[in-house]
C-alpha positions in Angstrom: 1.5 -66.0 -21.8 3.4 -63.1 -20.0 3.3 -62.6 -16.4 1.4 -59.6 -15.1 3.8 -59.4 -12.0 5.8 -56.1 -13.2 1.9 -54.5 -13.2 1.9 -55.6 -9.6 2.5 -52.3 -6.9 3.8 -53.8 -3.7 3.0 -51.7 -0.5 6.2 -50.4 1.3 6.6 -51.6 4.7 6.1 -47.9 6.0 2.9 -47.3 4.4 1.7 -51.4 5.3 2.1 -50.2 9.2 1.2 -46.6 8.7 -1.6 -45.4 11.0 -4.8 -43.2 9.6 -3.2 -40.6 12.0 0.2 -40.6 10.5 -1.2 -40.1 6.9 -3.3 -37.4 7.9 -0.2 -35.8 9.9 1.7 -36.3 6.5 -0.9 -34.1 4.4 -0.7 -31.4 7.1 0.9 -28.0 6.5 4.5 -28.0 8.2 6.4 -25.0 9.1 9.8 -25.4 7.5 12.8 -23.6 8.1 13.8 -21.8 4.7 17.1 -20.1 3.9 16.5 -16.3 3.4 18.1 -16.1 0.0 15.7 -18.6 -1.3 12.8 -16.4 -0.5 12.3 -13.9 -3.3 9.5 -10.9 -2.8 6.1 -11.2 -4.7 5.8 -10.2 -8.0 4.7 -6.2 -8.1 4.3 -6.4 -4.5 2.8 -3.0 -3.7 3.6 -2.4 -0.1 6.8 -0.5 1.0 9.4 -2.3 3.3 11.0 0.5 5.2 14.0 0.3 7.3 12.3 2.8 9.9 11.9 2.6 13.6 9.1 0.4 13.5 11.3 -2.2 11.5 14.1 -1.4 14.1 11.9 -2.9 16.7 11.0 -5.8 14.7 14.7 -6.6 14.1 15.0 -6.3 17.9 12.4 -8.7 18.4 13.8 -11.2 16.3 17.0 -11.1 17.5 15.8 -12.1 21.1 12.7 -14.3 20.5 13.2 -14.9 16.3 10.0 -14.8 14.2 7.2 -16.1 16.0 4.8 -16.0 13.1 5.7 -18.0 10.0 5.6 -16.6 6.7 3.7 -17.9 3.6 5.5 -19.0 0.3 4.8 -20.8 -2.7 7.4 -22.9 -4.6 8.9 -20.6 -7.4 9.3 -22.0 -11.0 12.7 -19.9 -11.4 13.7 -21.6 -7.9 13.5 -21.1 -4.3 10.3 -19.8 -3.1 7.9 -16.3 -3.6 6.8 -14.8 -0.6 3.2 -14.4 -0.3 3.3 -13.1 3.3 6.2 -11.9 5.7 8.2 -9.6 3.5 8.9 -7.3 6.5 9.7 -10.8 8.8 11.9 -11.7 5.9 13.7 -8.2 5.9 14.0 -8.0 9.7 15.7 -11.7 9.7 18.0 -10.3 7.1 18.8 -7.3 9.4 19.0 -9.5 12.3 21.7 -11.5 10.6 19.6 -14.6 10.9 20.5 -17.5 8.1 17.0 -19.2 7.9 13.3 -18.2 9.1 10.2 -20.3 9.4 7.6 -20.6 6.2 4.4 -22.5 5.6 4.7 -23.6 2.0 1.9 -23.7 -0.3 0.7 -24.4 -3.6 -1.3 -21.4 -4.9 -2.2 -20.2 -7.9 -1.6 -16.3 -8.8 -5.1 -15.1 -7.9 -5.1 -17.2 -4.5 -1.5 -16.0 -3.7 -2.5 -12.6 -4.6 -5.5 -12.0 -2.3 -3.5 -13.2 0.9 -0.9 -11.3 -0.2 -3.3 -8.4 -0.2 -5.4 -9.2 2.9 -2.3 -10.1 5.2 -1.1 -6.4 4.7 -4.3 -4.3 4.7 -4.8 -4.5 8.5 -2.0 -2.8 8.8 -2.8 0.8 10.9 -1.0 3.1 8.2 -1.1 2.6 4.3 0.1 5.2 2.2 -2.6 5.8 -0.5 -0.4 4.2 -3.3 -0.2 1.2 -1.2 -4.1 1.0 -1.0 -4.7 1.8 -4.6 -2.0 -1.0 -6.0 -3.5 -3.5 -3.3 -7.2 -2.6 -4.1 -6.4 -3.1 -7.9 -4.5 -6.4 -7.4 -7.2 -7.8 -5.1 -10.1 -6.8 -7.5 -8.6 -8.3 -10.7 -7.7 -11.3 -8.4 -11.3 -11.6 -7.3 -12.8 -10.7 -11.0 -10.9 -14.0 -12.3 -13.5 -16.0 -10.5 -16.2 -14.4 -12.4 -16.5 -11.9 -15.6 -13.5 -9.9 -16.4 -14.0 -6.0 -16.7 -12.1 -3.0 -16.7 -11.2 -2.1 -13.1 -12.7 1.2 -13.5 -16.0 -0.2 -14.3 -18.1 -1.8 -11.0 -20.4 -3.7 -13.3 -18.2 -6.8 -12.5 -19.8 -10.0 -11.5 -18.9 -12.6 -9.2 -19.8 -15.9 -9.7 -19.3 -17.7 -6.4 -21.8 -15.3 -4.6 -23.7 -13.9 -7.3 -22.6 -10.4 -6.6 -20.0 -7.8 -8.0 -16.3 -8.4 -6.8 -16.4 -4.3 -6.0 -19.4 -4.8 -3.6 -17.7 -8.1 -1.8 -14.4 -6.0 -1.7 -16.0 -2.9 0.0 -17.4 -5.0 2.6 -14.4 -6.7 3.5 -12.0 -3.7 4.0 -15.0 -1.1 5.0 -14.8 1.2 2.2 -17.6 2.5 -0.1 -17.5 1.0 -3.7 -16.7 4.6 -5.1 -14.2 5.1 -2.7 -12.1 1.9 -3.7 -12.6 2.7 -7.3 -11.1 6.2 -6.7 -8.2 4.6 -5.0 -7.5 2.5 -7.8 -8.0 5.5 -10.1 -4.6 6.6 -8.5 -2.4 4.0 -10.3 -3.0 6.0 -13.5 -0.8 8.7 -11.8 2.9 9.0 -12.6 5.3 7.9 -10.4 6.3 11.5 -9.4 2.5 12.5 -8.9 1.7 9.6 -6.9 4.8 9.7 -4.1 3.2 13.6 -3.7 0.3 12.0 -3.0 2.1 9.6 -0.2 3.8 12.9 1.2 0.6 14.8 1.7 1.6 17.3 -0.7 -1.3 16.7 -3.1 -4.7 15.7 -1.7 -6.7 12.5 -2.7 -9.3 14.4 -4.6 -7.3 16.6 -6.5 -5.3 13.5 -7.5 -8.1 11.5 -8.7 -8.9 14.7 -11.0 -5.3 14.7 -12.1 -5.3 11.1 -13.0 -7.3 11.7 -15.8 -4.8 13.5 -17.6 -2.7 11.9 -20.5 0.7 10.8 -19.4 2.7 13.6 -20.8 0.2 16.0 -19.7 1.0 15.1 -16.3 4.6 15.5 -17.0 4.0 18.7 -18.0 1.9 19.8 -14.8 4.7 18.4 -12.6 6.9 21.1 -14.2 4.3 23.8 -14.2 3.9 23.1 -10.6 7.7 23.4 -9.9 7.7 26.3 -11.8 5.1 28.1 -9.5 5.7 26.4 -6.4 2.2 25.3 -6.2 -0.2 22.3 -6.1 -3.6 22.0 -7.7 -6.6 22.7 -5.2 -9.7 20.5 -6.1 -11.2 23.0 -8.3 -7.9 23.6 -10.0 -7.4 19.9 -11.0 -11.1 19.9 -12.2 -10.3 22.5 -14.5 -7.4 21.0 -15.5 -9.3 17.5 -16.1 -12.1 19.5 -18.3 -9.3 21.2 -20.4 -7.8 18.0 -21.0 -10.8 16.3 -22.0 -11.6 19.2 -24.7 -7.9 18.9 -26.3 -7.4 22.6 -24.7 -4.7 21.9 -22.0 -1.3 23.2 -23.0 1.7 24.3 -20.7 0.2 28.0 -20.8 -3.0 27.0 -19.4 -1.4 24.9 -16.8 0.9 27.7 -15.9 -1.6 30.3 -15.5 -4.2 27.9 -13.0 -1.3 27.0 -11.0 0.0 30.5 -10.6 -3.6 31.8 -9.3 -3.4 32.8 -5.5 -5.6 30.3 -3.5 -8.1 31.5 -0.8 -6.3 29.1 1.7 -2.9 30.8 0.4 -4.7 34.2 1.3 -5.8 33.5 4.6 -2.8 31.0 6.0 0.1 32.7 7.7 3.1 30.4 7.4 6.1 30.1 9.7 9.2 28.5 8.3 10.8 25.8 10.3 14.0 27.3 10.6 12.2 30.2 11.9 10.6 28.5 14.7 13.4 26.0 15.6 15.6 28.5 17.4 13.0 29.5 19.8 12.6 25.4 20.9 14.9 22.8 22.1 15.9 19.9 19.4 13.9 17.4 21.1 10.4 19.3 20.0 9.0 17.8 17.2 6.8 20.0 14.9 3.5 19.2 16.4 4.9 20.0 20.0 6.1 23.0 18.6 2.5 23.9 17.2 0.8 22.7 20.5 3.3 25.3 22.6 2.8 28.2 19.7 -1.0 27.9 20.3 -0.9 28.0 24.2 1.3 31.0 23.8 -1.3 32.8 21.6 -4.1 31.8 24.2 -1.9 33.2 27.5 -1.3 36.3 25.4 -4.6 36.7 24.2 -6.2 36.8 27.9 -3.4 39.2 29.2 -4.6 41.6 26.4 -8.1 41.2 27.3 -7.2 41.9 31.1 -5.6 44.7 30.4 -8.2 46.5 28.1 -10.9 45.7 30.7 -8.9 47.7 33.4 
């Protein structure tokens, strides 16, 4: 008869004398100091990390106090860790010439990681339209995985966890209407050059939404027509471009004709170039301060003119 001793698992001394508190502590998440070169950006991270003035302040803080709030990362199958939140802190640590940063490592699936990544950035004060557009798209897609998958341009999507549409839940979370969320998501259909113009406020969101329905090759042609006419489409012009595209009548000639139209806002607008104004103001004056100063001077001139007429 064979001995069954080989099947017996002996408890280690550490396990034998470990308290319940110790075992619970071992299961808690811990902050680890992880080398910066082992931390990789989240795939398709929609939020920009810029070396701007805000970053400079963050770098100064990291140099003085270190990273106060740990980042969140998950193990990367290709090696190292994928950052879920903390991309700006990671960049600031690099610029501050740190070697490591504090990180909480969690085992997260793609959907959970995406939701945390988006939520940790949506609270920022200023978000570009492109950042908001791709963030909404990524989070809604992750939420939809919990229920029924559907085209992200359609609101008929349920969430089996709460018996409600994912778009309704997201709308409540971000303080936007469902329609506005889908309008933002639609902007992801723009070619990068046009989307950059939306971020730069050269094209308003409402015209951009209409333009997003143009085919990609039509958008490229529109970009050329805009450059040739040195104009961007108004809302009504964008609606006509969309209508012509849907009817199969959108050509270079029609785009050029529409973009060459004189807008009412152009007729009523007086434009002074920055170079013209700059020689009358100190270098420290921002465009906003120049505008405020000009308005005050015009108001003073107007009062003096009225007073002279009353005499």
